[in-house]
C-alpha positions in Angstrom: -4.3 21.3 -9.9 -6.0 19.8 -6.9 -5.0 21.3 -3.4 -5.3 17.8 -1.8 -4.6 14.1 -2.8 -6.7 12.1 -0.4 -5.8 8.5 -0.2 -8.4 6.2 1.3 -6.5 2.9 2.1 -7.5 -0.4 3.6 -6.0 -0.8 7.1 -5.9 0.2 10.7 -5.5 3.9 11.7 -2.1 2.8 13.3 -0.9 2.7 9.8 -1.4 6.3 9.0 1.9 7.5 10.2 3.6 4.6 8.4 2.0 5.5 5.2 3.0 9.2 5.6 6.6 8.2 6.0 6.4 5.7 3.1 5.1 8.5 0.9 7.8 10.9 2.3 9.4 11.8 -1.1 6.1 12.6 -3.0 4.8 14.5 0.0 7.7 16.7 0.2 7.4 17.3 -3.7 3.6 17.9 -3.3 4.0 20.3 -0.4 6.4 22.5 -2.5 3.6 22.8 -5.1 1.1 23.6 -2.1 -0.7 20.2 -2.4 -1.3 18.1 0.7 -1.2 14.4 0.4 -3.4 13.0 3.2 -3.8 9.3 3.9 -7.1 8.1 5.5 -7.1 4.7 7.0 -10.4 2.7 6.7 -10.7 -0.4 9.0 -13.5 -1.7 6.8 -13.0 -1.9 3.0 -12.6 1.9 2.0 -15.1 2.1 -1.1 -17.7 3.6 0.9 -15.5 6.4 2.3 -13.9 6.8 -1.2 -17.3 7.0 -2.9 -18.4 9.8 -0.3 -15.2 11.7 -0.9 -16.1 11.9 -4.7 -19.1 14.1 -3.8 -17.8 15.9 -0.6 -14.3 16.7 -2.0 -14.8 17.2 -5.6 -11.7 19.5 -6.0 -9.5 16.9 -4.5 -7.9 13.9 -6.0 -9.4 11.1 -4.4 -7.7 7.7 -4.5 -8.6 4.4 -3.2 -5.9 1.9 -2.2 -6.7 -1.7 -1.3 -5.1 -5.2 -1.4 -5.6 -7.0 -4.5 -6.2 -10.3 -2.3 -5.1 -12.5 -5.2 -3.1 -12.5 -8.5 -4.2 -9.7 -10.7 -4.8 -10.8 -14.4 -5.9 -7.3 -15.7 -4.5 -3.8 -16.2 -7.8 -2.3 -15.0 -8.0 -2.2 -11.2 -11.9 -1.8 -11.3 -12.3 -4.9 -13.4 -10.1 -6.9 -10.8 -12.0 -5.5 -7.9 -15.4 -6.4 -9.5 -14.1 -9.9 -10.2 -12.9 -10.9 -6.8 -14.4 -13.8 -5.1 -14.6 -12.0 -1.8 -15.2 -8.2 -1.2 -16.3 -7.4 -4.7 -16.2 -3.8 -5.5 -18.1 -2.0 -8.3 -16.7 1.3 -9.7 -18.9 4.1 -8.3 -20.2 6.8 -10.5 -17.8 9.4 -11.0 -14.7 7.2 -10.5 -12.1 6.7 -13.3 -9.4 4.1 -13.6 -6.9 6.6 -12.1 -8.8 6.7 -8.8 -8.4 2.9 -7.9 -5.0 1.4 -6.8 -4.0 -2.0 -5.9 -1.5 -2.5 -3.1 -0.4 -6.1 -3.6 -2.0 -9.4 -2.4 -1.5 -8.2 1.0 0.4 -4.9 2.4 3.1 -7.0 3.9 4.2 -8.0 0.3 5.7 -4.6 0.1 8.0 -5.5 3.0 9.6 -8.3 1.0 11.1 -5.8 -1.3 13.4 -4.3 1.5 15.0 -7.1 3.4 17.6 -4.5 4.8 14.8 -2.6 6.5 13.2 -5.9 8.0 16.6 -6.9 9.3 17.3 -3.4 10.8 13.8 -3.6 12.5 14.1 -7.0 13.9 17.8 -7.1 14.7 19.5 -10.2 15.8 18.2 -13.7 14.9 16.1 -12.4 12.0 16.1 -15.2 9.5 16.0 -13.5 6.2 16.3 -17.0 4.4 12.8 -17.8 5.4 11.5 -14.9 3.1 10.5 -16.0 -0.5 13.5 -15.4 -2.7 11.6 -14.3 -5.8 11.2 -10.7 -7.3 7.7 -11.1 -8.4 6.3 -10.0 -5.0 2.8 -9.4 -6.5 2.5 -13.0 -7.3 3.5 -14.4 -3.8 0.3 -15.7 -2.3 -0.6 -13.8 0.9 -0.8 -17.0 3.0 2.9 -17.6 1.9 3.9 -13.8 2.7 2.5 -14.0 6.2 3.8 -17.4 6.9 7.2 -16.5 5.8 7.2 -13.2 7.8 6.3 -15.2 10.9 9.0 -17.8 10.4 11.7 -15.1 9.7 10.8 -13.2 12.9 9.7 -15.8 15.4 13.3 -16.1 16.9 13.9 -12.4 17.2 13.3 -10.5 20.5 10.0 -9.2 19.0 9.0 -12.8 19.0 7.3 -13.0 15.7 5.7 -10.5 13.3 2.6 -8.7 14.7 0.7 -6.6 12.2 -0.9 -4.1 14.5 2.5 -3.6 16.6 5.1 -3.8 13.9 3.5 -3.0 10.4 3.4 0.9 11.0 7.1 1.0 11.8 8.2 -1.3 9.1 6.1 0.6 6.5 7.9 3.8 7.5 11.2 2.2 7.0 11.1 0.4 3.8 12.4 2.2 0.6 9.6 3.2 -1.8 12.2 3.0 -4.7 13.0 -0.7 -3.9 9.2 -1.5 -3.7 8.4 0.3 -6.9 11.1 -1.8 -8.7 9.3 -5.0 -8.1 5.6 -3.9 -7.6 3.9 -2.5 -10.8 0.9 -1.5 -8.8 3.1 0.4 -6.3 4.8 2.1 -9.0 1.4 3.1 -10.6 0.3 4.8 -7.3 3.4 6.8 -7.3 3.3 7.7 -11.1 -0.3 8.8 -10.6 0.6 11.1 -7.7 3.8 12.4 -9.5 1.8 13.4 -12.7 -0.6 15.4 -10.6 2.2 17.3 -8.8 4.0 18.0 -12.1 0.9 19.4 -13.8 
């Protein structure tokens, strides 16, 4: 059993606290087993940091979490990452399927799973009707997700969605259980962590 689960995720360092809050339930369960779950933000694509961690932290479970960027047509994350038109990633030596995880086309897709959290964050004049009304959040193109968020929030006091300013707080507010119900890849990430904790 590893003493650490290190998650190298694609995003700004401002998202670290948001990820810690989003993972709160599994972090508590891991802490009870003396396992630390540590998210590491990577402004650039995290493949380099993840690959380095495989060698530098061999006793930890090192995971990489990145946006899928487009619809995923395979059950194998590394196959998808190697086939993307932009930012292709090859599986590094020593990595297995359990090490690669896909967020969704864009992180904000997770937000669509919890409209209550969005409404609570933006308050009056939040236009929930502007958000895509479909359960398959992983299939909503990222341009549509970002456009819908902008339109739903532009009349609020926060004057529109702003990734750096708003995403960390929203990520910490959304309910992981709601996201897991509509995102296969999010559920896979949690299942991977839970299996390690329960060993």
